[in-house]
Backbone bond lengths (Angstrom), bond angles and torsions (degrees), N, CA, C in turn:
res aa  C-N    CA-C-N  psi(-1)  N-CA   C-N-CA  omega(-1)  CA-C   N-CA-C  phi
1 M - - - 1.453 - - 1.522 108.96 -
2 S 1.296 116.57 141.53 1.462 120.09 176.77 1.519 108.60 -100.44
3 S 1.303 113.93 148.91 1.462 117.19 178.84 1.509 108.40 -85.53
4 G 1.294 115.02 125.69 1.459 120.70 -178.12 1.513 111.46 -84.27
5 P 1.326 116.19 177.32 1.452 120.40 -179.60 1.523 112.80 -62.81
6 T 1.329 117.12 -29.88 1.461 119.89 -179.56 1.520 110.32 -66.45
7 Q 1.338 116.98 -42.52 1.451 120.27 179.35 1.516 110.67 -65.94
8 N 1.326 118.07 -39.42 1.461 120.57 179.40 1.520 111.01 -63.82
9 R 1.342 116.91 -41.42 1.459 120.25 179.49 1.522 110.74 -65.11
10 A 1.326 117.13 -40.68 1.464 120.73 -179.82 1.525 110.26 -64.41
11 G 1.315 116.84 -42.64 1.463 120.49 177.77 1.516 111.26 -64.77
12 G 1.338 116.87 -40.56 1.461 121.08 178.79 1.515 111.55 -65.41
13 A 1.328 116.73 -37.71 1.462 120.65 179.29 1.532 110.52 -65.34
14 K 1.340 115.75 -38.34 1.466 119.22 178.02 1.521 110.55 -63.11
15 H 1.331 115.95 -44.54 1.467 119.63 -179.84 1.521 110.78 -65.28
16 L 1.323 116.83 -39.08 1.462 120.60 179.81 1.530 110.06 -64.67
17 R 1.331 116.86 -44.42 1.466 120.28 178.35 1.522 111.21 -62.07
18 A 1.331 117.05 -41.99 1.464 120.63 178.91 1.524 110.64 -63.58
19 A 1.319 116.81 -42.55 1.467 120.47 179.72 1.523 110.96 -65.49
20 L 1.340 117.51 -41.71 1.463 120.56 178.55 1.524 111.19 -65.83
21 G 1.317 117.18 -38.94 1.463 120.88 177.12 1.524 111.57 -63.08
22 L 1.324 115.97 -43.00 1.462 120.42 177.88 1.521 110.81 -63.86
23 L 1.326 117.11 -42.37 1.462 121.48 178.02 1.526 110.86 -61.71
24 A 1.332 117.10 -42.55 1.473 120.90 178.44 1.520 110.93 -61.86
25 L 1.336 117.25 -42.67 1.464 120.48 178.43 1.528 111.47 -63.52
26 L 1.323 115.92 -41.73 1.462 119.09 178.73 1.523 111.16 -63.59
27 L 1.333 116.54 -44.61 1.457 119.88 -179.94 1.525 110.97 -65.11
28 L 1.310 116.87 -38.59 1.460 120.72 177.49 1.524 110.19 -63.59
29 G 1.315 116.71 -40.64 1.464 120.92 177.46 1.517 111.75 -62.40
30 F 1.326 117.46 -41.79 1.462 120.46 178.98 1.522 110.96 -68.40
31 A 1.324 116.71 -36.41 1.467 119.87 -178.68 1.527 110.99 -65.10
32 T 1.332 117.02 -41.15 1.462 119.11 -178.99 1.522 111.43 -79.83
33 A 1.317 118.10 -29.86 1.455 120.17 -178.77 1.526 111.09 -69.76
34 N 1.320 118.25 -26.20 1.454 121.99 -176.42 1.521 112.24 -105.24
35 A 1.331 118.55 28.53 1.456 120.30 -178.02 1.523 111.69 -67.11
36 V 1.330 117.50 -33.98 1.464 120.56 177.49 1.524 107.20 -76.45
37 E 1.315 115.08 118.31 1.466 120.38 -176.49 1.520 110.66 -79.88
38 P 1.328 117.42 151.05 1.467 120.62 -178.51 1.532 113.51 -56.49
39 N 1.327 117.73 -35.84 1.464 119.28 -178.94 1.529 112.76 -73.09
40 E 1.335 117.82 -10.43 1.462 121.58 177.52 1.525 111.25 -85.44
41 R 1.307 116.97 -27.08 1.464 121.18 -172.13 1.524 111.48 -65.16
42 L 1.321 113.80 142.86 1.460 120.56 178.21 1.523 110.04 -86.30
43 A 1.324 116.97 148.95 1.462 121.95 -179.74 1.527 110.80 -69.80
44 N 1.326 116.60 -32.61 1.463 121.46 -179.57 1.531 108.81 -80.27
45 P 1.347 118.71 114.22 1.466 120.67 -177.54 1.534 113.84 -60.63
46 A 1.333 117.07 -33.49 1.468 119.70 179.89 1.527 110.32 -67.80
47 L 1.336 117.30 -43.32 1.468 120.52 177.98 1.529 110.61 -66.35
48 E 1.327 116.61 -38.92 1.471 119.94 179.16 1.528 110.18 -63.88
49 A 1.319 117.04 -40.35 1.478 120.52 177.90 1.525 110.21 -63.39
50 R 1.325 117.52 -41.51 1.465 120.58 176.72 1.523 110.55 -63.95
51 A 1.331 116.95 -41.91 1.474 120.81 179.00 1.523 110.18 -61.40
52 R 1.319 116.69 -41.92 1.463 120.24 178.94 1.525 110.99 -65.13
53 A 1.329 116.70 -40.90 1.471 120.24 179.34 1.525 110.49 -63.45
54 I 1.330 116.84 -43.10 1.466 120.31 178.76 1.525 110.20 -66.59
55 S 1.324 116.98 -44.56 1.473 121.52 -178.24 1.523 112.11 -61.54
56 S 1.315 116.48 -31.47 1.468 118.97 -179.58 1.531 111.87 -72.31
57 Q 1.349 117.38 -13.51 1.465 121.90 179.17 1.524 112.54 -95.60
58 L 1.344 116.85 -7.57 1.464 120.76 -174.41 1.521 111.05 -107.11
59 R 1.328 115.53 135.24 1.465 123.01 -178.19 1.525 110.22 -81.80
60 C 1.314 115.28 139.91 1.461 119.51 170.52 1.523 106.30 -74.29
61 L 1.308 117.35 122.85 1.465 121.29 -176.90 1.523 112.09 -73.72
62 V 1.326 117.25 -14.57 1.464 121.42 176.89 1.524 109.29 -88.03
63 C 1.327 116.80 -51.10 1.475 122.04 -176.39 1.521 112.05 -80.12
64 Q 1.305 117.80 -37.73 1.456 127.79 176.93 1.521 114.73 69.96
65 N 1.312 120.50 -22.03 1.456 120.86 178.04 1.516 111.55 -111.03
66 E 1.311 116.84 11.49 1.455 121.45 179.69 1.518 109.20 -128.54
67 S 1.319 114.85 154.00 1.461 118.46 172.28 1.526 107.62 -78.35
68 I 1.327 116.56 163.51 1.467 118.67 178.69 1.522 110.43 -67.61
69 D 1.330 116.65 -21.03 1.458 120.99 177.88 1.526 111.04 -69.65
70 E 1.332 117.60 -28.95 1.467 122.87 -177.85 1.525 112.61 -94.79
71 S 1.317 117.09 -19.63 1.460 120.97 -171.38 1.520 112.48 -87.91
72 A 1.320 114.83 142.43 1.466 121.10 176.46 1.530 111.11 -99.46
73 A 1.327 118.11 7.29 1.469 121.31 -179.21 1.532 110.46 -67.46
74 G 1.317 115.67 150.67 1.457 121.29 -179.18 1.519 113.18 -59.75
75 L 1.332 116.79 -41.17 1.463 120.20 179.67 1.531 110.60 -65.00
76 A 1.325 116.92 -38.76 1.470 120.21 177.10 1.529 109.68 -61.69
77 H 1.326 116.72 -41.33 1.468 121.51 176.89 1.531 109.98 -59.11
78 D 1.320 117.13 -45.72 1.467 121.18 -179.57 1.532 111.39 -62.16
79 I 1.325 116.77 -41.01 1.465 119.68 179.61 1.530 110.07 -68.64
80 R 1.339 117.93 -39.47 1.470 120.22 177.13 1.530 110.71 -60.00
81 I 1.331 116.75 -42.78 1.472 121.08 178.00 1.530 109.85 -62.87
82 F 1.329 117.07 -44.29 1.471 121.97 179.47 1.529 110.51 -59.23
83 V 1.340 116.81 -44.77 1.470 121.54 179.78 1.524 109.58 -59.86
84 R 1.319 117.43 -46.17 1.466 121.27 -178.76 1.531 111.14 -66.12
85 E 1.319 117.27 -38.18 1.473 120.08 177.46 1.522 110.86 -62.59
86 R 1.344 116.65 -42.17 1.461 120.51 -179.50 1.537 110.30 -65.92
87 L 1.330 117.34 -39.12 1.468 120.60 179.06 1.527 110.70 -65.39
88 V 1.327 116.60 -43.96 1.468 121.00 178.46 1.528 109.89 -62.38
89 A 1.336 117.61 -32.35 1.464 121.97 178.74 1.529 111.92 -72.76
90 G 1.330 117.28 -7.95 1.461 120.70 175.22 1.514 115.69 99.98
91 E 1.323 118.53 9.78 1.471 120.40 179.97 1.528 110.84 -74.45
92 T 1.335 115.12 153.63 1.463 120.31 174.80 1.532 108.79 -77.28
93 D 1.315 115.62 167.67 1.475 120.12 178.82 1.528 110.38 -58.98
94 K 1.339 117.18 -43.45 1.467 120.83 -179.62 1.524 111.21 -62.85
95 Q 1.333 116.72 -40.53 1.460 120.10 179.13 1.527 110.84 -64.47
96 V 1.328 116.65 -41.09 1.466 120.45 -179.98 1.524 109.90 -63.39
97 V 1.337 116.60 -46.91 1.469 120.48 179.44 1.522 109.84 -60.67
98 Q 1.332 117.14 -42.91 1.463 120.68 179.90 1.527 110.96 -63.67
99 D 1.342 117.87 -38.57 1.467 120.94 176.63 1.530 110.95 -60.54
100 V 1.327 116.12 -42.48 1.469 119.86 179.65 1.528 110.02 -66.81
101 V 1.336 117.44 -41.78 1.465 121.36 178.56 1.525 110.10 -63.92
102 N 1.327 116.95 -40.77 1.462 120.02 178.37 1.527 110.85 -61.30
103 R 1.297 116.53 -35.44 1.462 121.24 -179.26 1.525 113.03 -77.37
104 Y 1.346 117.33 -43.04 1.470 121.58 -170.26 1.529 114.87 -115.75
105 G 1.325 118.75 -6.99 1.466 121.23 -179.43 1.522 111.83 90.42
106 T 1.335 116.73 170.69 1.469 121.29 -176.47 1.519 112.72 -69.67
107 F 1.340 117.15 -16.32 1.465 119.64 179.10 1.527 111.45 -62.07
108 V 1.332 117.31 -22.70 1.459 121.30 -178.77 1.530 111.23 -70.28
109 L 1.325 117.91 -17.74 1.462 121.22 179.47 1.524 109.72 -81.77
110 L 1.329 116.67 130.26 1.464 119.49 176.77 1.523 111.29 -69.40
111 D 1.328 117.36 -26.24 1.457 122.75 177.93 1.530 107.58 -124.66
112 P 1.347 116.82 79.32 1.466 119.68 -174.33 1.527 111.91 -66.66
113 P 1.343 116.53 152.15 1.467 119.56 -179.89 1.526 110.89 -71.54
114 V 1.329 115.81 156.58 1.466 120.92 175.34 1.527 106.82 -83.18
115 Q 1.312 115.34 109.71 1.465 122.68 178.70 1.517 107.03 -150.36
116 P 1.331 118.35 165.61 1.471 119.67 -175.55 1.528 114.46 -50.64
117 A 1.309 118.19 -35.84 1.462 120.18 -178.81 1.524 112.50 -69.87
118 T 1.335 117.90 -19.43 1.470 120.51 -177.76 1.531 112.58 -114.20
119 Y 1.331 117.93 11.65 1.461 120.49 179.39 1.531 112.08 -57.66
120 V 1.324 117.23 -42.04 1.464 119.86 -179.55 1.524 110.03 -61.89
121 L 1.304 116.06 -40.34 1.458 120.97 179.43 1.519 111.55 -63.29
122 W 1.314 116.65 -43.13 1.454 120.73 -176.49 1.527 113.37 -82.42
123 Y 1.338 116.75 -41.08 1.461 119.62 -173.28 1.525 113.93 -103.82
124 G 1.314 117.77 -10.45 1.461 121.37 179.89 1.524 113.70 -62.38
125 P 1.346 118.81 -52.55 1.474 119.01 -179.32 1.525 113.98 -60.08
126 P 1.352 119.80 -45.61 1.470 117.26 177.36 1.531 111.92 -64.01
127 A 1.337 117.38 -35.74 1.466 120.31 179.12 1.529 110.30 -64.56
128 L 1.330 117.15 -43.64 1.466 119.99 177.51 1.525 111.55 -63.12
129 L 1.323 116.85 -38.48 1.460 120.48 177.46 1.530 110.52 -63.08
130 L 1.322 117.37 -43.90 1.463 120.50 178.61 1.526 111.78 -64.46
131 V 1.340 117.13 -40.93 1.468 120.37 177.77 1.532 109.58 -62.09
132 G 1.329 116.61 -42.25 1.464 120.19 178.28 1.522 112.46 -63.19
133 L 1.335 116.39 -43.11 1.464 120.11 177.99 1.521 111.24 -64.71
134 L 1.319 117.22 -42.29 1.464 121.48 178.28 1.529 110.58 -62.15
135 A 1.323 116.97 -44.52 1.468 120.63 178.79 1.527 110.70 -62.32
136 T 1.330 117.33 -38.31 1.469 121.03 178.84 1.518 110.65 -66.13
137 V 1.327 117.41 -43.56 1.472 121.13 178.93 1.528 109.98 -61.98
138 I 1.324 117.33 -45.56 1.472 120.74 179.55 1.524 110.27 -61.83
139 W 1.323 117.38 -43.93 1.469 121.25 -179.33 1.524 110.87 -62.32
140 V 1.349 116.54 -43.48 1.475 119.85 -179.13 1.523 110.15 -66.22
141 R 1.322 117.54 -41.56 1.473 120.04 179.27 1.519 111.73 -64.53
142 Q 1.328 117.30 -42.27 1.462 120.16 179.42 1.520 110.58 -65.87
143 R 1.312 115.55 -36.08 1.466 119.94 -179.12 1.532 110.45 -64.75
144 H 1.340 116.85 -40.52 1.461 121.05 -179.92 1.523 112.11 -80.20
145 A 1.320 118.82 -18.95 1.458 122.13 -177.75 1.529 112.60 -86.01
146 R 1.327 117.39 -5.16 1.469 119.94 179.84 1.529 110.14 -62.82
147 P 1.319 116.22 146.16 1.473 118.12 -179.38 1.533 110.66 -64.92
148 A 1.312 113.39 156.44 1.468 119.36 178.90 1.524 109.18 -64.42
149 A 1.289 115.47 173.46 1.464 121.23 -179.26 1.529 110.03 -60.08
150 E 1.313 115.22 160.50 1.467 121.21 179.34 1.526 109.58 -55.35
151 P 1.344 116.75 146.13 1.468 118.56 177.93 1.535 109.60 -64.22
152 P 1.312 116.37 153.44 1.472 119.09 -178.67 1.535 111.16 -63.53
153 L 1.321 114.90 158.60 1.465 120.57 -179.00 1.530 110.57 -67.30
154 S 1.330 115.22 144.75 1.471 119.61 175.02 1.530 107.71 -75.87
155 T 1.323 115.87 171.76 1.466 120.39 -179.12 1.523 110.96 -62.16
156 D 1.332 117.09 -42.13 1.461 120.86 179.03 1.530 110.90 -63.17
157 E 1.334 116.43 -43.82 1.463 120.10 -179.07 1.531 111.19 -64.60
158 R 1.332 115.65 -39.29 1.459 119.60 -179.66 1.537 110.39 -65.85
159 Q 1.348 117.64 -41.68 1.471 120.58 178.67 1.519 110.74 -63.92
160 R 1.337 116.84 -40.82 1.474 120.67 178.73 1.527 110.67 -64.02
161 L 1.355 116.54 -41.90 1.464 121.06 179.22 1.525 110.52 -64.38
162 D 1.322 116.80 -43.86 1.474 119.79 178.16 1.527 110.49 -59.95
163 G 1.339 116.59 -40.22 1.469 120.59 178.59 1.527 110.96 -63.22
164 L 1.306 117.84 -44.08 1.466 121.72 179.37 1.530 111.25 -63.80
165 L 1.309 115.93 -39.71 1.482 119.49 -179.94 1.530 110.62 -67.18
166 R 1.343 116.62 -38.36 1.461 119.54 178.59 1.520 111.14 -65.40
167 E 1.338 117.34 -38.82 1.473 121.90 179.39 1.521 110.32 -64.95
168 S 1.335 117.43 -39.33 1.474 119.73 -177.98 1.519 111.00 -73.41
169 D 1.341 118.59 -28.13 1.476 120.67 178.28 1.518 111.68 -77.87
170 G 1.299 117.34 -30.22 1.452 120.62 -170.67 1.431 115.69 -91.80
């Protein structure tokens, strides 16, 4: 069999889609990798490394699934600047993180502490999973516990049914 023009176009379209998808992923990677702007960076490499380490632990409150180090949102930029200002002022990493938490709440932490305010966050998903598993077990047991099918018809019942069916046909 020879491949016709339709097959060639379909194959070319697949390759084009794959190439465009790869290009989009690469561009997305570059966009998030360069979220920290050059004017934000500290001249002291040790302080900049500490700022990056702290920023990687803080959630972007706009994006919510990215650290402020990865986010290009304006609020993430403001928090990155705040972190660097606190480091330049001589605060420890813990003090800087606490300052950010005091300002924005524990939600800003990508790995929030286990405390009463975050119990739902930490224990909610496993609890829902257990409830789902329990409901599935109960459903399966009830399904298997149902009585067997109705007993077969007696001879009298079968004769009566045959009579009724004959009357409805005739």
